[in-house]
Backbone as a printed PyTorch tensor [residue, N CA C, xyz], in Angstrom:
tensor([[[  6.1970,  23.1760,  84.7850],
         [  6.3250,  21.7960,  85.3730],
         [  5.7530,  21.0700,  84.4200]],

        [[  4.9990,  21.3680,  83.4480],
         [  4.6010,  20.4690,  82.3500],
         [  3.3650,  20.8590,  81.4310]],

        [[  2.8010,  20.2410,  80.3390],
         [  2.0550,  20.6780,  79.7740],
         [  1.2730,  19.5230,  78.9870]],

        [[  0.1410,  19.7440,  78.6130],
         [ -0.9000,  18.7220,  77.9610],
         [ -1.5200,  19.3170,  76.7180]],

        [[ -1.6980,  18.5730,  75.6060],
         [ -2.7580,  18.8830,  74.5060],
         [ -3.6670,  18.0110,  74.5120]],

        [[ -5.0120,  18.6470,  75.0270],
         [ -6.3290,  17.3100,  74.8820],
         [ -7.2510,  18.0790,  74.3700]],

        [[ -8.5630,  17.7870,  74.7140],
         [ -9.7360,  18.3560,  74.2480],
         [-10.8210,  19.0640,  75.3010]],

        [[-11.5220,  19.4780,  75.0890],
         [-12.4740,  19.9060,  75.8950],
         [-14.0170,  20.3810,  75.2010]],

        [[-14.8370,  19.7780,  75.7090],
         [-16.0440,  19.9450,  74.4150],
         [-15.9990,  19.6340,  72.9610]],

        [[-15.1910,  18.4700,  72.8110],
         [-14.7260,  18.1000,  71.5000],
         [-13.4960,  19.1110,  70.5450]],

        [[-13.3470,  20.4510,  71.5600],
         [-12.2290,  21.3690,  70.9000],
         [-10.8630,  20.9370,  71.2280]],

        [[ -9.7380,  21.3960,  70.6410],
         [ -8.2360,  21.3400,  71.1610],
         [ -8.2230,  22.4470,  72.6010]],

        [[ -7.6220,  21.6240,  73.4240],
         [ -6.9690,  22.8120,  74.3610],
         [ -5.5800,  22.4090,  74.6820]],

        [[ -4.8770,  23.2110,  75.0120],
         [ -3.5100,  22.9790,  75.6890],
         [ -3.6140,  23.7720,  77.0880]],

        [[ -2.8420,  22.9580,  78.0700],
         [ -2.8910,  23.4240,  79.4430],
         [ -1.5730,  23.3270,  79.9010]],

        [[ -0.8410,  24.5650,  80.4340],
         [  0.4550,  24.5830,  80.9280],
         [  0.4610,  24.5670,  82.5040]],

        [[  1.3190,  23.8130,  82.9980],
         [  1.3700,  23.8590,  84.4760],
         [  2.3440,  24.4340,  85.0110]],

        [[  2.3350,  25.3900,  86.2160],
         [  3.6220,  26.0800,  86.7170],
         [  3.6120,  25.8580,  88.3880]],

        [[  4.7380,  26.0250,  88.7210],
         [  4.7760,  25.8480,  90.0170],
         [  5.4600,  27.2910,  90.5390]],

        [[  4.3290,  27.9720,  91.7080],
         [  4.8950,  29.7260,  91.8300],
         [  5.9010,  29.1560,  93.0670]],

        [[  6.1660,  30.2630,  93.6480],
         [  6.7100,  30.4360,  94.9780],
         [  6.0670,  30.1900,  96.3030]],

        [[  4.9360,  29.9320,  96.2470],
         [  4.0610,  29.6560,  97.2590],
         [  4.3740,  27.9990,  97.4940]],

        [[  4.4110,  27.8650,  99.2700],
         [  4.6380,  26.6310,  99.7980],
         [  3.5670,  25.5070,  99.3160]],

        [[  4.2850,  24.4040,  98.9820],
         [  3.3250,  23.2800,  98.2640],
         [  2.3820,  22.7680,  99.7570]],

        [[  0.8360,  22.8500,  99.9280],
         [  0.5240,  22.6150, 101.0490],
         [  0.0410,  20.8470, 100.9490]],

        [[ -0.0070,  20.5580,  99.5190],
         [ -0.6340,  19.1020,  99.3510],
         [  0.3850,  18.2770,  98.5630]],

        [[  1.1520,  17.6410,  99.2420],
         [  1.9470,  16.8720,  98.0860],
         [  1.6440,  16.0010,  97.0370]],

        [[  0.4020,  15.6950,  96.7370],
         [  0.0200,  15.3460,  95.6630],
         [ -0.3740,  16.2950,  94.4210]],

        [[ -0.2230,  17.6340,  94.6370],
         [ -0.4590,  18.7890,  93.9100],
         [  1.3180,  19.3180,  93.5500]],

        [[  1.3820,  18.8790,  92.3080],
         [  2.8950,  19.5280,  91.8370],
         [  3.0330,  21.0910,  91.2970]],

        [[  1.7540,  21.3480,  90.7810],
         [  1.5320,  22.5220,  90.1850],
         [  0.5550,  23.2040,  90.9600]],

        [[  0.5350,  24.7660,  90.9330],
         [ -0.4960,  25.3710,  91.8450],
         [ -0.5860,  26.6420,  90.7930]],

        [[ -0.5920,  26.6010,  89.5480],
         [ -0.9140,  27.7440,  88.5830],
         [ -0.9360,  26.9570,  87.4340]],

        [[ -2.1130,  27.4030,  86.6850],
         [ -2.5710,  26.7850,  85.2530],
         [ -2.5680,  27.6650,  84.3880]],

        [[ -2.1660,  27.3350,  83.0100],
         [ -2.7470,  28.2350,  81.8940],
         [ -3.3110,  27.3750,  81.0280]],

        [[ -4.4520,  27.5450,  80.4340],
         [ -5.1780,  26.8470,  79.2700],
         [ -5.3890,  27.8070,  78.2750]],

        [[ -5.3620,  27.3580,  77.0700],
         [ -5.2020,  28.0060,  75.9780],
         [ -5.9460,  27.4450,  74.8450]],

        [[ -6.8790,  27.9950,  74.0020],
         [ -7.6810,  27.5030,  73.2520],
         [ -8.0560,  28.2100,  72.2630]],

        [[ -9.0230,  28.0420,  71.2490],
         [ -9.6650,  28.8430,  70.2930],
         [-10.8060,  29.5780,  70.8530]],

        [[-11.0890,  30.7710,  70.2820],
         [-11.8960,  31.6920,  70.9130],
         [-13.3330,  30.9340,  70.9930]],

        [[-13.4930,  30.0320,  69.6450],
         [-14.9540,  29.5350,  69.8950],
         [-15.3020,  28.6870,  71.1100]],

        [[-14.4040,  28.4480,  71.7360],
         [-15.0820,  27.6690,  72.9880],
         [-15.7050,  28.3220,  74.1530]],

        [[-15.0400,  29.6460,  74.5790],
         [-15.4830,  30.8720,  75.4690],
         [-15.8130,  31.8290,  74.8400]],

        [[-17.0340,  31.6390,  74.2660],
         [-17.6210,  33.2160,  73.1550],
         [-17.5480,  34.2570,  74.3070]],

        [[-18.0990,  34.2530,  75.4320],
         [-17.9130,  35.3300,  76.4000],
         [-16.8370,  35.8810,  77.1160]],

        [[-15.9360,  35.2480,  76.9370],
         [-14.5550,  35.4120,  77.5970],
         [-14.0990,  36.8960,  76.8430]],

        [[-13.6060,  37.9060,  78.1960],
         [-13.4010,  39.4640,  77.4880],
         [-12.0850,  39.3160,  76.7250]],

        [[-12.1770,  40.2360,  75.9560],
         [-11.1920,  40.8760,  75.0820],
         [ -9.6370,  41.0500,  76.0090]],

        [[ -8.5210,  41.2470,  75.2860],
         [ -7.4480,  41.6970,  76.1310],
         [ -7.2700,  42.9610,  76.7610]],

        [[ -6.8230,  42.6830,  77.9410],
         [ -6.7300,  44.1480,  79.1600],
         [ -7.7850,  44.0090,  79.6240]],

        [[ -8.6970,  43.1910,  79.7180],
         [-10.0230,  43.5200,  80.6310],
         [-10.2570,  41.8070,  81.2470]],

        [[ -9.3470,  41.2390,  81.8570],
         [ -9.6530,  39.8600,  82.0360],
         [-10.8500,  39.5370,  83.0880]],

        [[-11.6970,  38.3790,  83.1280],
         [-12.6390,  38.3270,  83.8270],
         [-12.3720,  37.2450,  85.0130]],

        [[-12.7730,  37.6440,  86.3990],
         [-12.1950,  36.7470,  87.3430],
         [-13.8570,  35.8640,  87.6810]],

        [[-13.3590,  34.9070,  88.0850],
         [-14.6710,  33.9040,  88.3040],
         [-13.6850,  33.2550,  89.6130]],

        [[-14.9500,  32.7230,  90.4310],
         [-14.5580,  31.4250,  91.5350],
         [-15.3280,  30.3520,  91.0770]],

        [[-14.8370,  29.6010,  91.1600],
         [-15.4160,  27.8050,  90.8170],
         [-15.0020,  27.1730,  91.9810]],

        [[-15.5190,  26.3070,  92.6950],
         [-15.0830,  25.4990,  94.2660],
         [-14.1370,  26.5710,  94.7530]],

        [[-12.8460,  25.7010,  94.6640],
         [-11.8390,  26.6850,  95.4360],
         [-10.3730,  27.1080,  94.1790]],

        [[-10.8580,  27.2030,  93.2090],
         [-10.3010,  27.6310,  91.9000],
         [-10.8700,  29.3510,  91.8620]],

        [[ -9.7950,  29.9510,  91.8570],
         [-10.0330,  31.4440,  90.9810],
         [ -9.3330,  31.5080,  89.6490]],

        [[-10.2760,  32.0220,  88.4880],
         [ -9.5460,  31.9150,  87.1050],
         [ -9.4530,  33.2750,  86.7860]],

        [[ -8.9610,  33.5100,  85.8580],
         [ -8.9340,  34.9350,  84.8670],
         [ -9.0300,  34.4080,  83.6320]],

        [[-10.0800,  34.9210,  82.8360],
         [ -9.9400,  34.5290,  81.0530],
         [-10.2650,  35.6990,  80.2330]],

        [[ -9.6840,  35.8280,  79.3590],
         [ -9.3980,  36.8410,  78.3470],
         [ -9.2420,  36.2070,  76.6880]],

        [[ -9.4690,  36.9920,  76.0800],
         [ -9.1680,  36.7460,  74.7410],
         [ -8.3090,  37.6060,  73.9270]],

        [[ -7.4450,  37.0360,  73.0200],
         [ -6.4430,  38.1450,  72.4110],
         [ -6.5760,  37.2670,  70.8660]],

        [[ -7.2350,  38.0910,  69.7760],
         [ -6.8960,  37.4690,  68.7700],
         [ -8.1670,  36.4660,  68.4600]],

        [[ -7.4900,  35.4200,  67.9950],
         [ -8.2980,  34.2500,  68.1630],
         [ -8.0790,  33.2650,  69.1290]],

        [[ -7.6430,  33.3110,  70.1140],
         [ -7.2080,  32.7560,  71.0230],
         [ -7.6230,  33.1810,  72.6590]],

        [[ -8.5030,  32.2480,  73.4830],
         [ -8.9090,  32.5430,  74.6910],
         [ -7.8510,  31.6200,  75.6660]],

        [[ -7.3670,  32.3060,  76.5520],
         [ -6.6750,  32.0110,  77.8250],
         [ -7.3770,  32.1060,  79.1840]],

        [[ -7.3650,  31.0350,  79.9340],
         [ -7.7010,  30.9440,  81.3950],
         [ -6.7710,  30.7610,  82.4050]],

        [[ -6.1260,  31.5260,  83.1240],
         [ -5.2840,  31.2410,  84.1080],
         [ -5.7770,  31.1020,  85.4010]],

        [[ -5.4360,  29.6780,  86.1010],
         [ -6.4560,  29.5030,  87.2210],
         [ -5.4390,  29.0090,  88.3310]],

        [[ -5.8140,  29.0640,  89.7110],
         [ -5.1030,  28.8780,  90.7720],
         [ -5.9300,  29.0060,  91.7890]],

        [[ -5.2900,  27.9380,  93.0820],
         [ -6.0500,  28.1020,  94.1760],
         [ -5.9280,  29.5150,  95.1370]],

        [[ -6.8730,  29.7540,  95.7450],
         [ -6.3400,  31.2440,  96.6100],
         [ -7.2960,  32.3670,  95.9770]],

        [[ -6.6820,  33.4000,  95.9850],
         [ -7.3230,  34.7200,  96.1180],
         [ -7.2580,  35.4350,  94.7140]],

        [[ -7.7870,  36.3680,  94.2480],
         [ -7.7070,  36.8720,  93.0700],
         [ -6.3750,  38.0300,  93.0220]],

        [[ -6.2070,  38.5340,  93.9620],
         [ -4.9770,  39.3630,  94.1580],
         [ -3.6640,  38.4950,  93.8610]],

        [[ -3.5730,  37.2150,  94.2710],
         [ -2.0770,  36.2300,  94.0290],
         [ -2.3720,  36.0130,  92.0300]],

        [[ -3.6260,  35.8540,  91.8940],
         [ -3.5020,  35.4280,  90.7300],
         [ -3.4470,  36.3480,  89.5710]],

        [[ -3.6690,  37.6200,  90.1220],
         [ -3.5000,  39.1100,  89.1650],
         [ -1.8060,  39.2890,  88.7910]],

        [[ -1.1200,  38.8290,  89.6350],
         [  0.5960,  39.0330,  89.3010],
         [  1.0750,  38.2520,  88.4370]],

        [[  0.2680,  37.4230,  87.6630],
         [  0.7060,  36.8260,  86.6990],
         [ -0.1720,  36.8120,  85.4640]],

        [[ -1.0130,  37.9540,  85.2410],
         [ -1.8180,  38.4560,  84.2330],
         [ -0.9000,  39.4350,  83.5030]],

        [[ -1.2510,  39.4830,  82.2770],
         [ -0.2970,  40.3860,  81.4400],
         [ -0.3800,  41.8200,  81.7970]],

        [[  0.3440,  42.4870,  81.6380],
         [  0.1560,  44.0710,  82.4240],
         [ -0.1350,  43.7960,  83.9740]],

        [[ -0.0780,  42.5800,  84.9480],
         [ -0.2730,  42.5850,  85.8950],
         [ -1.2900,  43.5340,  86.3190]],

        [[ -2.7220,  43.0480,  85.8770],
         [ -3.7700,  43.5840,  85.9070],
         [ -4.1250,  43.8060,  87.4920]],

        [[ -4.7480,  44.8020,  87.9810],
         [ -4.9720,  45.3390,  89.3350],
         [ -6.6060,  44.9480,  89.2950]],

        [[ -7.0850,  44.6120,  90.3230],
         [ -8.2430,  44.3620,  90.8300],
         [ -8.9600,  45.4340,  91.2520]]])
C-alpha cells in the first residue's frame, strides 16, 4: 500500500505497508502488515537469517531477523502463526 523512509533513534529506517487478505476491522487502518528494514546497527540482538525471533508488544506480533548488514522486522496484529506465513521460507513456529 505504501512506504516511507524515516529515522528511528537517529538512524535510517524504511517501512513498507501491506494489506493482507484479512478483512479490515478498523476502517482507519489501511494496512495490516508492516515490514521495517534498517541497518544492523539498530537492533544488534536480532537473530541471523533463518531464525526469526518472535515478540509480542501491546497488540502487535513481530518477527525480526538479520541478513548481512540489514535487519528486518515484520509486524502485524494477531498471532504468530498468521505472521509466519509471510516470513522467508515460511518459518514454522
